[in-house]
Backbone bond lengths (Angstrom), bond angles and torsions (degrees), N, CA, C in turn:
res aa  C-N    CA-C-N  psi(-1)  N-CA   C-N-CA  omega(-1)  CA-C   N-CA-C  phi
1 M - - - 1.462 - - 1.519 109.06 -
2 L 1.338 115.50 132.27 1.452 121.57 178.99 1.516 108.63 -125.48
3 D 1.334 116.44 119.61 1.459 121.71 179.22 1.512 108.15 -97.37
4 T 1.320 117.43 117.50 1.464 120.85 -178.39 1.519 109.22 -110.29
5 A 1.314 115.51 126.57 1.463 120.49 178.11 1.532 108.24 -148.44
6 P 1.344 120.18 149.04 1.462 126.98 -5.81 1.528 112.61 -58.14
7 S 1.327 115.37 164.48 1.460 120.99 -166.79 1.521 113.76 -56.72
8 R 1.326 118.31 -51.08 1.461 120.18 -174.12 1.519 112.25 -70.27
9 H 1.320 117.50 -18.72 1.457 120.46 176.94 1.523 111.76 -69.08
10 A 1.330 117.44 -12.75 1.470 120.26 177.03 1.513 111.15 -58.71
11 L 1.322 117.10 -28.86 1.459 120.54 -178.98 1.516 111.82 -65.43
12 E 1.349 117.18 -26.97 1.462 120.18 177.16 1.517 110.46 -60.01
13 F 1.326 116.31 -37.34 1.464 120.44 179.91 1.524 110.53 -63.68
14 L 1.329 116.87 -35.15 1.465 119.96 -179.35 1.519 112.32 -76.10
15 D 1.333 116.46 -33.72 1.464 120.45 -172.98 1.522 113.60 -92.69
16 Y 1.333 117.32 -26.21 1.455 119.61 -172.41 1.527 114.11 -61.66
17 P 1.343 119.72 -41.89 1.479 118.02 179.93 1.526 112.93 -55.71
18 G 1.329 117.74 -41.21 1.456 120.48 179.31 1.521 111.29 -65.37
19 R 1.317 117.29 -41.81 1.471 120.57 179.05 1.528 110.70 -65.28
20 L 1.336 115.79 -41.57 1.462 119.11 178.66 1.523 110.67 -64.71
21 G 1.330 116.34 -40.20 1.459 119.72 179.21 1.514 112.32 -60.89
22 R 1.346 116.18 -41.32 1.471 118.90 178.66 1.518 110.98 -66.42
23 M 1.331 117.09 -35.41 1.459 119.51 179.18 1.514 111.48 -66.43
24 L 1.338 115.57 -31.79 1.462 120.04 -175.81 1.527 113.12 -83.79
25 E 1.304 117.90 2.97 1.464 119.58 179.10 1.519 110.45 -59.29
26 A 1.303 114.98 143.39 1.472 120.74 -174.10 1.514 112.55 -56.91
27 K 1.325 118.08 -40.98 1.461 120.20 -176.12 1.526 111.22 -62.74
28 T 1.344 116.02 -38.36 1.458 119.36 179.41 1.516 111.29 -64.70
29 L 1.334 116.49 -46.07 1.459 119.85 -179.19 1.513 111.43 -66.24
30 E 1.312 117.02 -43.03 1.460 120.01 -178.94 1.521 110.85 -64.22
31 W 1.336 117.12 -35.38 1.454 119.75 178.15 1.524 110.82 -65.87
32 M 1.352 117.34 -40.95 1.454 120.45 178.91 1.516 111.43 -65.71
33 V 1.330 116.44 -40.60 1.472 119.52 177.83 1.520 109.31 -65.64
34 G 1.326 116.52 -37.18 1.461 120.09 179.30 1.510 113.17 -64.83
35 L 1.344 117.52 -23.21 1.459 119.03 178.16 1.527 112.25 -63.70
36 A 1.304 116.68 -26.44 1.471 119.56 178.83 1.528 110.73 -62.29
37 R 1.333 114.99 -36.33 1.462 118.60 179.15 1.527 111.00 -77.19
38 L 1.344 116.32 -31.39 1.454 119.06 -179.34 1.530 111.86 -76.89
39 A 1.324 116.56 -33.34 1.459 120.50 -176.59 1.519 110.79 -63.30
40 G 1.318 115.77 127.12 1.442 120.99 175.86 1.506 115.03 79.47
41 S 1.326 117.24 -4.38 1.463 119.08 180.00 1.514 109.78 -94.48
42 T 1.320 117.18 158.71 1.457 122.57 177.80 1.509 108.86 -85.06
43 L 1.345 115.76 117.03 1.450 120.38 -178.03 1.513 110.42 -93.36
44 D 1.286 115.79 137.77 1.451 121.93 176.75 1.517 108.81 -70.18
45 E 1.314 117.71 125.78 1.451 121.13 -177.37 1.523 112.13 -78.47
46 R 1.342 118.50 -7.14 1.452 120.99 -178.88 1.523 109.42 -106.62
47 P 1.341 117.04 150.32 1.461 119.32 174.89 1.518 110.59 -58.66
48 D 1.359 115.69 137.90 1.457 119.10 178.70 1.516 109.26 -91.59
49 D 1.336 115.79 -169.40 1.462 119.23 -174.40 1.526 112.48 -72.93
50 R 1.334 118.42 -7.23 1.461 120.29 177.07 1.517 112.47 -87.67
51 G 1.323 117.89 -2.92 1.453 119.93 173.12 1.517 113.80 105.39
52 L 1.320 113.65 175.75 1.462 121.54 -174.38 1.520 112.43 -66.61
53 L 1.340 118.01 -33.89 1.457 120.79 -177.43 1.533 111.08 -63.69
54 A 1.322 116.66 -44.22 1.461 120.46 179.14 1.528 110.48 -64.09
55 W 1.330 115.54 -38.77 1.461 119.43 178.44 1.535 110.36 -63.86
56 G 1.345 116.26 -40.57 1.454 120.89 179.57 1.526 111.17 -62.69
57 K 1.332 117.53 -39.61 1.461 120.58 177.97 1.529 111.04 -62.44
58 K 1.332 115.83 -39.11 1.462 119.07 178.36 1.532 110.61 -64.02
59 R 1.331 115.55 -41.39 1.453 118.97 -179.83 1.527 111.13 -63.08
60 V 1.332 117.17 -39.94 1.464 121.41 177.91 1.528 110.11 -63.10
61 G 1.334 116.12 -44.66 1.445 119.75 179.06 1.524 111.92 -61.80
62 H 1.345 115.90 -40.60 1.456 120.60 178.47 1.531 110.25 -63.64
63 L 1.341 116.60 -40.27 1.456 121.21 179.52 1.522 110.86 -62.81
64 V 1.341 117.21 -44.41 1.464 120.56 178.63 1.522 110.62 -60.76
65 S 1.331 117.36 -41.47 1.461 121.30 179.23 1.518 110.55 -60.58
66 N 1.338 116.15 -41.58 1.461 119.60 -179.35 1.529 111.77 -68.66
67 L 1.339 117.25 -33.14 1.455 121.37 -176.13 1.528 112.08 -74.57
68 V 1.320 117.46 -46.70 1.466 120.09 -173.43 1.525 113.28 -104.99
69 G 1.318 117.03 -8.93 1.452 119.64 179.11 1.517 112.85 96.81
70 V 1.320 115.21 146.35 1.461 120.88 -176.34 1.528 110.96 -63.76
71 V 1.340 117.51 -44.15 1.459 120.80 -177.44 1.529 110.12 -63.00
72 A 1.330 116.42 -42.94 1.464 119.69 -179.72 1.519 110.66 -63.23
73 V 1.327 116.76 -42.58 1.464 120.21 179.58 1.515 110.66 -62.50
74 R 1.333 116.65 -43.08 1.463 119.82 -179.92 1.535 110.79 -65.12
75 D 1.350 117.36 -39.56 1.464 120.27 178.08 1.526 110.70 -63.26
76 I 1.329 116.36 -44.76 1.465 120.09 179.21 1.520 110.17 -63.09
77 A 1.329 115.99 -44.15 1.459 119.82 -179.80 1.521 110.90 -63.06
78 A 1.346 117.47 -38.62 1.463 120.41 178.57 1.521 110.90 -63.93
79 L 1.341 115.85 -39.16 1.465 119.94 178.07 1.530 110.76 -61.61
80 F 1.323 115.92 -45.67 1.455 119.39 -179.23 1.530 111.23 -68.89
81 A 1.311 117.15 -32.85 1.462 120.33 177.16 1.533 110.78 -64.83
82 E 1.334 117.03 -36.44 1.464 121.22 176.45 1.526 110.60 -67.44
83 F 1.327 115.65 -33.75 1.453 120.95 -175.18 1.518 112.48 -81.56
84 L 1.313 117.05 -21.40 1.458 121.41 -174.64 1.522 113.81 -56.23
85 P 1.350 120.28 -41.97 1.477 119.62 -178.26 1.533 114.40 -63.29
86 V 1.333 118.27 -25.87 1.467 120.06 -178.32 1.526 111.77 -100.76
87 R 1.325 116.29 8.36 1.456 120.08 -177.03 1.524 112.03 -59.40
88 E 1.332 117.30 -45.14 1.465 120.43 -177.19 1.529 111.67 -62.52
89 K 1.332 115.45 -38.86 1.468 119.07 179.08 1.527 110.39 -63.83
90 W 1.328 116.57 -43.16 1.452 120.27 179.64 1.524 111.10 -67.92
91 L 1.320 117.30 -39.47 1.462 120.15 178.03 1.527 110.97 -60.84
92 H 1.332 115.91 -41.34 1.464 119.89 178.46 1.523 110.38 -62.79
93 L 1.332 116.30 -42.44 1.460 120.66 179.90 1.534 110.59 -63.82
94 V 1.330 116.38 -43.53 1.473 120.92 -179.27 1.523 110.36 -62.60
95 K 1.326 116.93 -45.67 1.455 120.55 -179.77 1.534 110.97 -62.75
96 N 1.332 115.81 -36.72 1.468 119.82 178.20 1.526 111.12 -64.75
97 V 1.351 115.79 -41.76 1.471 119.77 178.06 1.523 110.85 -64.22
98 E 1.339 116.59 -43.08 1.462 119.98 178.11 1.525 111.26 -60.61
99 R 1.328 116.06 -39.28 1.461 119.67 179.29 1.527 110.76 -65.43
100 R 1.328 116.57 -42.32 1.466 120.20 -179.60 1.531 111.25 -66.09
101 I 1.316 117.27 -35.99 1.454 120.52 178.50 1.521 111.09 -59.35
102 A 1.336 116.34 -36.38 1.464 121.14 -175.18 1.530 113.06 -91.25
103 L 1.332 118.99 -5.68 1.460 120.53 -177.61 1.539 111.08 -65.18
104 P 1.338 117.45 143.02 1.467 119.79 175.97 1.526 112.85 -60.96
105 S 1.332 117.44 -26.33 1.464 120.73 -179.25 1.533 113.06 -77.66
106 T 1.333 117.40 -12.50 1.463 120.94 176.68 1.520 109.15 -80.39
107 R 1.323 116.40 126.72 1.468 120.19 -174.45 1.518 111.03 -113.37
108 Y 1.306 115.33 143.06 1.457 122.52 179.75 1.533 108.56 -119.39
109 V 1.328 115.00 114.24 1.471 121.14 -178.08 1.536 108.03 -109.41
110 I 1.309 116.35 122.71 1.461 121.74 179.98 1.524 108.45 -96.84
111 V 1.331 115.73 124.94 1.472 122.05 178.52 1.520 107.99 -106.90
112 T 1.314 116.42 126.69 1.460 121.16 -176.03 1.513 110.07 -140.58
113 G 1.320 115.75 -179.20 1.449 121.95 177.13 1.516 109.68 -132.45
114 P 1.327 118.05 175.29 1.459 120.25 -175.40 1.532 114.57 -80.30
115 S 1.330 118.54 -4.79 1.463 120.01 -178.77 1.522 110.80 -74.70
116 G 1.329 115.92 160.44 1.451 120.92 -177.31 1.514 113.84 -61.11
117 S 1.345 117.52 -43.40 1.458 120.20 -178.60 1.523 111.70 -66.50
118 S 1.329 116.89 -38.78 1.472 120.47 178.46 1.521 111.04 -65.11
119 L 1.325 116.65 -41.02 1.459 120.38 178.73 1.525 111.40 -67.28
120 D 1.324 116.81 -35.87 1.471 120.46 175.96 1.527 110.35 -61.70
121 D 1.342 116.17 -43.72 1.464 120.07 178.08 1.520 111.15 -62.33
122 A 1.330 116.74 -42.59 1.460 120.56 179.74 1.519 111.17 -62.33
123 E 1.325 117.27 -44.47 1.470 120.75 178.79 1.522 110.45 -62.94
124 Y 1.328 116.27 -40.18 1.460 120.48 178.89 1.527 111.12 -62.38
125 L 1.338 116.68 -45.41 1.461 120.47 -179.41 1.532 111.84 -65.34
126 V 1.326 117.05 -39.32 1.466 120.14 177.25 1.525 109.81 -60.16
127 G 1.332 116.64 -44.11 1.456 120.60 179.16 1.518 112.89 -65.54
128 E 1.333 116.70 -41.53 1.464 120.06 -179.56 1.523 111.51 -68.37
129 L 1.319 117.77 -35.65 1.466 119.95 174.40 1.525 110.00 -62.80
130 R 1.316 115.86 -42.04 1.472 120.18 179.35 1.527 110.23 -61.98
131 E 1.336 117.55 -40.17 1.462 121.27 178.80 1.518 111.73 -61.42
132 R 1.322 116.73 -27.04 1.467 121.75 179.85 1.530 112.12 -97.30
133 S 1.318 116.06 16.63 1.480 123.00 -179.54 1.521 111.26 60.31
134 L 1.336 116.72 33.17 1.451 123.34 176.58 1.530 108.05 -119.99
135 S 1.320 115.75 171.80 1.464 118.97 179.09 1.520 109.94 -148.37
136 A 1.330 115.44 154.51 1.462 120.89 177.31 1.524 109.68 -72.09
137 S 1.335 116.30 128.53 1.463 120.74 178.86 1.522 111.01 -76.53
138 A 1.326 116.88 -30.07 1.463 122.37 179.44 1.511 108.70 -166.09
139 V 1.326 116.07 162.07 1.462 121.95 176.21 1.522 107.75 -128.18
140 L 1.327 116.49 132.02 1.460 122.73 176.55 1.519 108.85 -108.52
141 L 1.323 116.23 121.70 1.461 121.66 178.11 1.524 108.86 -100.66
142 N 1.318 115.91 105.76 1.470 120.83 -179.98 1.525 111.27 -78.54
143 R 1.335 115.64 162.15 1.465 123.57 174.79 1.538 112.11 56.88
144 A 1.334 115.34 34.14 1.464 119.48 177.49 1.535 109.80 -75.98
145 V 1.303 116.98 143.92 1.463 122.16 -178.10 1.522 108.92 -125.84
146 G 1.335 115.28 128.80 1.454 120.56 175.11 1.527 109.63 -104.12
147 A 1.294 116.13 -127.66 1.470 120.00 178.38 1.530 110.40 -71.89
148 A 1.316 115.45 161.49 1.468 120.18 176.65 1.521 109.80 -61.08
149 P 1.322 118.50 145.79 1.463 120.92 -178.28 1.529 112.21 -64.59
150 A 1.321 114.60 161.48 1.477 120.47 -175.13 1.512 112.85 -62.03
151 W 1.347 117.39 -29.97 1.457 118.49 -175.78 1.531 112.23 -66.87
152 V 1.342 116.80 -24.79 1.471 119.07 177.39 1.533 109.55 -67.17
153 G 1.329 116.24 -44.84 1.455 120.24 177.13 1.515 112.26 -64.33
154 A 1.343 115.89 -36.11 1.466 119.42 178.93 1.519 111.60 -64.03
155 L 1.338 116.41 -40.16 1.469 120.07 177.70 1.515 111.43 -66.36
156 E 1.332 115.43 -39.09 1.468 118.51 177.90 1.527 110.77 -61.98
157 G 1.322 116.89 -36.55 1.452 121.25 -178.41 1.513 113.70 -67.71
158 R 1.322 117.16 -18.70 1.462 119.37 -179.72 1.526 112.55 -79.89
159 D 1.306 116.42 -13.46 1.467 121.67 177.39 1.528 111.84 53.45
160 V 1.348 113.85 56.43 1.471 119.86 176.47 1.529 107.55 -103.86
161 P 1.323 118.31 107.23 1.462 121.13 -175.15 1.529 113.59 -55.57
162 E 1.330 115.86 -35.17 1.464 119.39 -177.40 1.529 112.57 -63.40
163 L 1.339 116.41 -23.21 1.463 120.62 -178.68 1.527 112.95 -94.33
164 G 1.326 116.36 -3.31 1.461 119.09 -174.14 1.508 114.06 -58.17
165 E 1.328 117.45 -46.08 1.467 120.93 -178.52 1.517 111.45 -65.08
166 A 1.337 116.35 -42.18 1.462 120.23 -179.39 1.535 110.58 -66.27
167 I 1.331 116.86 -40.53 1.469 120.08 -179.60 1.523 110.43 -65.79
168 T 1.325 116.01 -39.45 1.475 119.11 177.66 1.526 110.93 -62.81
169 A 1.332 116.79 -39.80 1.466 120.47 178.04 1.520 111.19 -63.67
170 Y 1.345 115.98 -41.33 1.464 119.58 176.58 1.525 111.11 -62.06
171 R 1.331 116.40 -43.70 1.463 120.67 179.21 1.534 110.77 -59.17
172 D 1.308 115.95 -45.53 1.465 120.43 -178.91 1.531 111.13 -64.91
173 E 1.336 115.31 -40.01 1.471 119.57 179.80 1.516 110.92 -63.79
174 Y 1.321 116.97 -46.74 1.470 119.94 -179.90 1.519 111.42 -66.88
175 A 1.327 117.42 -34.50 1.464 119.99 177.93 1.528 110.75 -65.23
176 A 1.349 116.72 -40.05 1.463 120.48 178.74 1.523 110.87 -65.78
177 R 1.326 116.07 -42.91 1.472 119.01 179.84 1.516 111.79 -68.96
178 E 1.323 116.97 -34.56 1.459 119.57 177.29 1.524 110.05 -64.70
179 A 1.334 116.35 -41.10 1.465 120.05 177.83 1.528 110.51 -64.59
180 Q 1.338 116.94 -39.02 1.463 120.62 177.78 1.519 110.87 -63.17
181 T 1.334 116.78 -40.45 1.460 120.63 178.54 1.521 111.43 -63.78
182 R 1.332 116.49 -44.37 1.474 119.54 178.72 1.528 111.29 -61.69
183 A 1.331 115.60 -40.83 1.465 119.39 178.70 1.525 111.10 -65.53
184 A 1.339 116.93 -37.63 1.464 120.80 178.93 1.521 111.08 -65.65
185 V 1.326 116.86 -43.40 1.467 120.73 178.10 1.522 110.23 -61.13
186 A 1.324 116.71 -43.59 1.464 120.34 179.17 1.529 111.13 -63.58
187 A 1.330 116.92 -41.01 1.467 120.45 179.46 1.522 111.28 -64.28
188 L 1.327 116.30 -42.05 1.462 119.82 179.21 1.517 110.90 -66.26
189 R 1.322 116.91 -40.50 1.461 120.28 177.94 1.527 111.21 -60.85
190 G 1.319 115.56 -28.10 1.448 119.28 -179.09 1.513 114.63 -72.74
191 V 1.338 117.54 -19.60 1.463 120.03 -176.99 1.536 112.32 -113.74
192 L 1.340 117.17 -8.16 1.466 121.14 -177.95 1.525 110.61 -98.99
193 P 1.350 116.49 149.65 1.468 119.11 169.20 1.527 109.77 -57.27
194 A 1.327 116.18 152.14 1.467 121.61 -169.35 1.514 114.14 -56.86
195 K 1.323 118.82 -35.83 1.463 121.15 -173.23 1.525 113.39 -98.50
196 T 1.324 118.00 11.59 1.462 120.01 178.93 1.525 110.43 -71.06
197 P 1.342 119.06 124.48 1.473 121.03 179.05 1.530 111.30 -63.42
198 L 1.307 115.61 138.17 1.464 122.27 177.41 1.521 108.20 -129.90
199 A 1.332 116.66 119.02 1.468 121.84 -179.37 1.518 109.47 -110.56
200 A 1.339 116.21 125.18 1.458 121.74 176.76 1.522 108.66 -97.58
201 L 1.324 116.64 114.80 1.468 122.01 -174.52 1.522 110.52 -108.64
202 P 1.322 118.14 128.83 1.461 120.74 -177.89 1.517 111.96 -78.23
203 T 1.325 115.06 163.81 1.462 120.48 171.50 1.523 109.00 -69.90
204 L 1.313 116.74 133.11 1.472 121.09 -177.77 1.520 110.22 -100.03
205 E 1.306 116.10 141.37 1.460 121.66 -178.01 1.518 112.38 -80.43
206 T 1.323 117.16 -25.16 1.465 120.57 -174.69 1.523 111.53 -85.28
207 S 1.332 115.93 155.61 1.460 121.59 174.28 1.528 111.17 -114.35
208 D 1.331 116.73 1.87 1.463 121.36 179.84 1.540 109.37 -76.47
209 P 1.342 118.58 122.25 1.477 120.82 -176.40 1.524 113.45 -55.96
210 R 1.348 116.47 -39.80 1.467 119.15 -178.91 1.527 110.98 -66.06
211 E 1.327 116.27 -42.79 1.452 120.08 179.65 1.536 111.06 -66.63
212 I 1.320 116.53 -36.84 1.461 120.80 177.59 1.526 110.27 -63.03
213 L 1.343 115.49 -44.83 1.470 120.16 -179.30 1.523 111.18 -61.92
214 I 1.336 116.32 -44.50 1.473 120.41 -179.77 1.521 110.34 -64.19
215 A 1.334 116.41 -43.72 1.464 120.15 -178.38 1.524 111.38 -64.17
216 L 1.332 116.89 -44.46 1.462 120.12 -179.31 1.527 111.24 -67.57
217 A 1.338 116.32 -36.80 1.463 118.94 177.45 1.521 110.35 -62.36
218 G 1.343 115.95 -39.88 1.456 118.98 177.56 1.517 112.39 -65.24
219 E 1.335 116.83 -39.66 1.455 120.31 179.71 1.531 110.91 -67.52
220 L 1.330 116.41 -42.98 1.461 120.06 -178.46 1.525 111.37 -67.87
221 G 1.321 116.53 -32.19 1.455 119.46 -178.69 1.510 113.62 -89.32
222 G 1.337 116.27 -3.82 1.464 119.01 -176.28 1.499 113.08 -110.24
223 S 1.324 114.39 -144.60 1.467 120.09 -172.40 1.516 113.56 -74.24
224 A 1.356 118.14 -9.08 1.451 119.05 -179.49 1.519 112.15 -69.69
225 L 1.333 117.19 -20.68 1.462 120.45 -178.58 1.530 108.31 -85.61
226 V 1.295 114.93 112.84 1.464 120.48 -175.16 1.521 108.77 -117.65
227 R 1.296 116.85 124.37 1.458 121.06 177.25 1.533 109.29 -101.01
228 G 1.367 111.96 147.58 1.454 116.57 179.03 1.510 111.65 -77.08
């Protein structure tokens, strides 16, 4: 399990292996190592017997040396020369990661909340996964609110006039949050494939990790998991 946050930065994990693989291509490394020979040397301004293309490469190398300095080019080239022997190992690792990212057994779970910005992020991630021929395996909606808790009804049953205003405020607050949760579920259903599991998870009162784990396991295994 890999938890990526902030939310949109999760896409870096999907894209980085491909970018790293392209950087590790042999031609790129060999060109950087070749800069060490070009740096500080006198380049022939005329095309040599290997043709115009080879001459153009020399001119590019000379330009890079002039821009960043001979010492910098040599240092960079030395770094790449050290890295060259392990290139194949890294390429194999990168290709393996790319393969695992695309496997059907790899699951992508989007965690969001009922607020507008969180839902925007969730919709964005669903779309970006689709662009990469991937899909969300499930969506978890945190801080979901259903009916008012039992203690509100218990206080109402005591018929204490002094608490009437406070109880009404609690009722209104929970009603607003319940409406927000329903709207969030509807919005998520609008961007997800029909059979994508959606779990609405309530705010938990405890801070004990074990109690949180047990409570969430119960919610995920119970009626909170709603399939389209």
